[in-house]
C-alpha positions, -999 to +999 in steps of 0.1 A: +573-223+447+577-188+461+609-173+474+624-140+484+654-127+503+652-105+534+648-067+535+673-060+563+709-071+560+720-094+588+759-098+587+755-131+606+733-147+579+733-152+542+707-133+520+681-160+523+685-158+561+680-121+565+649-108+583+618-111+560+632-139+539+606-165+528+606-198+510+573-216+502+569-250+486+532-260+479+514-286+460+477-291+453+455-316+435+418-318+425+399-347+411+364-344+398+340-370+386+304-373+374+282-404+373+247-395+362+230-376+391+261-378+413+290-354+412+322-356+433+351-333+439+382-343+459+409-318+468+442-319+486+467-292+494+501-292+512+525-264+519+557-260+538+568-224+546+601-215+560+611-179+568+629-155+590+611-132+615+610-095+610+639-073+622+629-057+655+648-026+663+653-007+695+644+029+689+639+042+724+653+031+757+654+042+794+685+056+810+689+024+831+686+003+799+712+023+781+737+023+810+732-014+817+741-025+781+769+001+779+787-020+806+792-049+782+829-058+778+828-080+747+802-091+721+780-072+697+771-037+706+734-030+711+725-003+686+698+022+698+687+046+671+653+064+665+661+060+628+654+029+606+685+007+602+690-013+571+719-034+586+714-051+619+733-078+638+707-104+648+707-139+660+701-161+630+669-182+633+642-196+610+605-201+613+586-229+596+550-241+592+535-272+576+499-270+565+479-297+548+442-303+541+416-326+524+382-317+511+355-340+497+324-325+481+295-347+470+264-335+451+234-357+443+205-345+422+174-360+439+152-344+412+151-315+388+143-292+418+161-308+447+198-314+454+217-330+483+252-319+491+279-332+515+310-310+523+337-327+543+370-311+554+401-320+574+431-297+581+463-301+601+488-275+610+523-277+627+542-245+635+575-235+650+581-197+653+612-185+672+616-147+673+645-127+686+645-090+695+682-086+700+717-089+686+736-121+695+762-122+722+754-090+741+767-091+777+757-075+810+761-081+847+731-100+861+721-095+897+742-117+920+771-120+895+804-101+898+813-106+861+794-099+829+772-129+819+764-138+784+727-132+786+724-136+748+692-116+745+670-090+761+638-105+746+631-137+727+601-159+720+597-194+708+562-205+697+553-241+689+518-250+679+498-280+666+462-278+654+439-302+636+402-296+626+375-316+610+342-303+596+311-319+580+281-302+564+250-316+548+227-294+527+194-298+509+189-271+482+158-267+461+132-246+445+094-249+441+079-223+418+087-188+432+103-203+464+140-213+467+156-226+498+187-241+514+188-260+547+214-281+564+234-294+594+269-285+604+295-301+627+330-288+636+357-303+658+391-288+666+420-295+689+450-272+694+481-273+715+508-247+720+540-243+740+555-207+742+587-197+759+592-160+763+626-149+777+635-113+786+659-093+807+644-069+833+669-040+839+666-027+875+696-004+876+726+007+855+745-024+867+719-050+876+692-070+859+674-103+862+663-128+837+626-134+832+615-166+816+578-173+811+566-206+796+530-208+785+516-243+778+480-250+770+456-270+749+420-264+738+391-283+723+361-270+704+330-288+692+303-269+673+269-281+661+245-261+640+212-264+620+203-237+595+177-229+569+171-200+545+143-194+520+135-167+494+101-161+480+088-138+451+051-131+455+033-133+422+012-102+430+044-081+426+053-095+392+084-111+408+098-077+416+097-082+454+119-109+470+115-118+507+143-138+523+142-153+558+170-173+574+177-188+608+205-207+625+208-225+658+243-231+671+256-252+700+293-248+709+313-268+735+347-256+745+373-267+770+408-254+778+436-265+800+466-243+809+496-260+827+521-232+827+528-206+841+494-211+858+475-243+863+438-239+855+412-254+833+376-248+824+347-262+802+318-242+789+288-246+766+273-218+745+242-217+723+226-191+701+196-186+678+204-161+650+181-149+622+180-128+591+152-109+573+158-093+539+135-074+515+147-067+479+125-047+455+133-042+418+119-008+409+126-017+373+150-040+354+179-016+362+174-005+398+170-027+430+166-014+465+170-036+496+167-036+534+182-063+557+182-070+594+205-097+609+217-110+642+250-128+647+271-145+673+306-156+681+311-181+709+330-172+741+362-188+751+393-188+772+423-166+776+447-195+774+477-173+765+473-152+796+503-155+819+494-133+848+474-143+879+442-125+884+434-122+847+400-136+837+403-170+822+369-170+806+352-144+783+316-145+772+300-148+737+299-119+714+265-109+699+256-085+671+225-069+656+230-053+622+207-033+599+215-023+563+196-004+535+209+002+500+205+004+463+220-015+434+217-002+399+229-005+363+220+027+343+223+041+308+222+008+290+247-007+315+272+021+310+270+031+347+268+008+377+261+025+411+257+007+444+254+023+478+244+012+513+240+025+549+247+002+578+244+002+616+257-026+639+254-030+677+278-053+695+273-067+729+303-083+746+325-074+717+357-095+720+385-069+720+420-083+722+444-061+742+477-063+762+487-055+797+515-058+822+510-070+858+532-077+888+528-114+883+534-116+845+549-098+816+531-087+784+500-108+781+471-110+757+435-113+768+401-106+756+381-077+771+343-078+764+329-044+754+298-027+739+302-008+707+283+007+677+294+008+641+276+029+616+285+043+582+281+040+545+298+028+514+293+035+477+309+023+444+306+031+408+317+015+375+314+037+344+320+030+307+320+065+292+332+053+258+345+022+241+376+006+258+376+030+287+364+022+322+363+042+355+359+024+388+357+041+422+345+037+458+343+054+491+336+041+526+330+057+560+328+039+594+319+057+626+328+033+654+323+042+691+325+022+723+296+024+747+315+005+773+350-009+776+366-015+811+402-013+822+419-011+856+426+026+863+464+033+865+475+036+901+443+025+918+433-005+898+397+005+900+377-009+870+368+021+849+349+027+817+373+043+791+350+043+762+357+080+755+394+074+747+394+039+735+402+030+698+394+002+674+424-016+662+432-014+625+400+003+616+401+033+593+373+059+594+376+068+557+387+047+527+385+055+490+397+043+456+397+054+420+410+036+389+411+044+352+415+015+327+420+019+289+421-012+267+444-005+238+427-018+206+442-047+189+473-035+170+483-066+151+510-074+176+489-081+207+464-067+232+472-039+256+459-022+287+468+010+304+458+015+341+462+043+366+449+040+402+449+056+436+436+046+470+435+064+503+430+054+539+427+075+571+448+068+601+445+036+621+454+027+657+470-007+666+455-011+701+423-001+720+439+021+746+469+042+756+466+038+793+501+037+810+495+002+822+485-011+788+498+006+757+513+040+766+528+045+731+495+038+713+493+074+698+530+073+689+527+041+668+495+051+650+495+043+613+490+077+596+467+085+568+482+076+534+477+075+497+489+049+472+493+057+435+501+031+409+503+028+371+505-003+349+510-010+312+502-045+301+508-061+267 
């Protein structure tokens, strides 16, 4: 059981109905058995989550918007303030989600060096997420009406979703001398359905507005098949210091989608991919290991089934990646210092970038925009034990991400244009770091203790790829700035 009250006071709701309130009931069970060479593990989990959506606040508004809602005659005033408000009049509503799953793992020892595994999974999800962006009972004159009408909202969503998935994997694991391997088959099946109703008020003048209701209804199916194998070998001529690892995977994906509102369209596509990996690891001595790795990866294409505007692409292609990494792992000074570091470079083709836009035939809509991009950088970490009961941990990471190509319609002309020079990567920080000091207080006769101090830093992050006027004109204003977190803890 987990429970908390909200963090903004809603005078129309009790404390457990304030924005941010949460209540979770969950139960899980695991049963394990062993009969000679056969081992079995059965797991079940169930959770029901109820909560209240976050408090959305109007901080900036156009002159027409302000004048329109100033004409209300009764009801709750619409508060517009650039400052954070800790008390807001909101329409009381609750979200809920029911999630349950089953897992069955079987492991059979065929011999001392060969094992068969079966991993079966089933999961089911049911969700109802209403969200309001307005106080209740606000009034205003809609177009065609001579008296104020109880519009009840200027924006509100209701999201209902059902999903179920099943997966099955078979593995053969083993080792022969200096060779170890894993191989297997994988199957995945998913069906999902959703019904979303978005309601909003479009203000056209200080005295007129019209109601916009957009209902999006869709379902989608996915089937995925894969065969994979990976083997590691330590040549005897290198005294087991060199380890060569090779892996490969073939994937076949089948997807279909059907949208019935606000647009009627459907499609069915198949995707396939062969990915591979090559890794070399060399132990210079018992304390230092260096490695180099090259991998390829793939994420299947799909459908923009939540898109609500005509003219938006319904289909987007598969994403592919090529990644290289080199690094070192070490434990020095009789394991009093651990130092790990790596350099990486990743090239993405048809990178699936989710963004938002507005068009004449639809409101705010989400869709995936394929792009080309490069990621490169490094990360390093240390763990030091300078003296008994004292530990220092730290890390630093740097990521330089750049688009080679990302296309958007140019404002005004609609001409498809490459905006790679101004595009951003959502929620990606260029720099991250952390440092922590831990001191274990020696046993005092009344218990064990620990004293810890820590800090972490992160550079600024953007929320959306672009700040074009037709997409996210406030992207630079809502950037998450660089910040530092300091913490201290005493444990007894």
